[in-house]
C-alpha positions as CSV (number, residue, x, y, z in Angstrom):
1,M,125.7,154.3,92.9
2,A,125.8,152.5,89.3
3,N,123.4,152.7,87.1
4,D,123.4,149.2,86.0
5,L,122.3,148.1,89.8
6,K,119.3,148.1,91.6
7,F,119.2,149.1,95.2
8,Y,117.2,147.3,97.8
9,P,116.7,149.4,101.3
10,L,116.3,147.3,104.2
11,R,116.6,149.5,107.1
12,D,117.5,152.7,108.1
13,D,120.2,153.1,110.9
14,P,120.5,155.8,112.7
15,L,123.6,158.2,113.2
16,Y,124.9,159.4,116.6
17,A,127.4,161.7,118.6
18,V,129.7,160.9,121.1
19,F,130.7,163.6,123.7
20,P,133.5,163.2,125.8
21,E,132.7,163.3,129.9
22,G,131.3,166.3,131.2
23,H,130.5,168.0,127.7
24,Q,127.1,170.2,128.4
25,L,125.1,167.6,125.6
26,A,126.6,164.0,127.4
27,S,124.1,163.3,129.8
28,K,120.8,164.4,127.1
29,P,119.2,161.1,125.6
30,S,118.8,163.3,122.0
31,V,120.1,166.2,120.7
32,T,119.2,168.4,117.2
33,L,121.2,169.3,114.4
34,P,121.4,173.4,115.8
35,Q,122.2,171.9,119.0
36,L,125.2,169.8,117.5
37,F,125.8,172.4,115.2
38,Q,126.6,175.4,118.2
39,Y,129.9,173.4,118.8
40,P,132.9,172.1,116.8
41,L,132.8,168.9,115.2
42,I,134.7,166.3,114.0
43,I,132.4,165.2,111.0
44,E,129.1,166.9,109.9
45,T,126.6,165.5,108.1
46,P,122.8,167.3,107.6
47,A,121.3,163.6,107.6
48,C,120.2,162.1,110.2
49,C,120.2,158.1,109.1
50,R,122.1,156.0,106.8
51,T,119.8,153.6,105.3
52,L,121.5,150.1,104.6
53,G,120.7,147.5,101.9
54,L,121.0,145.5,99.0
55,A,122.4,146.3,95.7
56,F,121.8,143.7,92.3
57,S,123.1,144.1,88.8
58,K,119.5,144.6,87.0
59,T,120.5,142.0,84.8
60,A,121.3,139.5,87.3
61,S,118.6,137.2,88.8
62,S,119.9,134.5,90.2
63,V,118.0,132.6,92.9
64,V,120.7,132.9,95.4
65,S,121.0,137.2,95.0
66,Q,116.8,136.9,95.2
67,T,116.8,134.5,98.4
68,L,119.2,136.9,99.9
69,L,117.2,139.3,99.4
70,K,113.6,138.2,100.3
71,Y,115.6,136.3,103.4
72,L,116.6,139.3,104.9
73,Q,113.4,141.7,104.0
74,N,111.5,139.1,105.8
75,K,113.9,139.0,108.8
76,H,113.9,143.1,108.9
77,T,109.9,142.9,108.9
78,I,109.9,140.6,111.6
79,K,112.1,142.8,113.9
80,K,109.8,145.7,112.9
81,K,106.7,144.2,114.6
82,H,108.2,142.8,117.3
83,G,109.5,146.5,118.3
84,R,113.2,145.7,118.2
85,P,115.8,147.3,115.4
């Protein structure tokens, strides 16, 4: 990220693995990275989730950008309280 931006995290987005029908891991509700690494992968990544958020210029303080940020932060907080992602 550029040095002149400030990042505001909003939520973590879990990563998923997709298996073909009949694969040994396809019937499991979740798998660990060591289990995945026993098989050839198209894409490897050590992270289990990515963080989604907004980035704004450190010098920008527009009412619109701040209103959007507060709205999204509030929306995420409300969903978390009700047990939804």
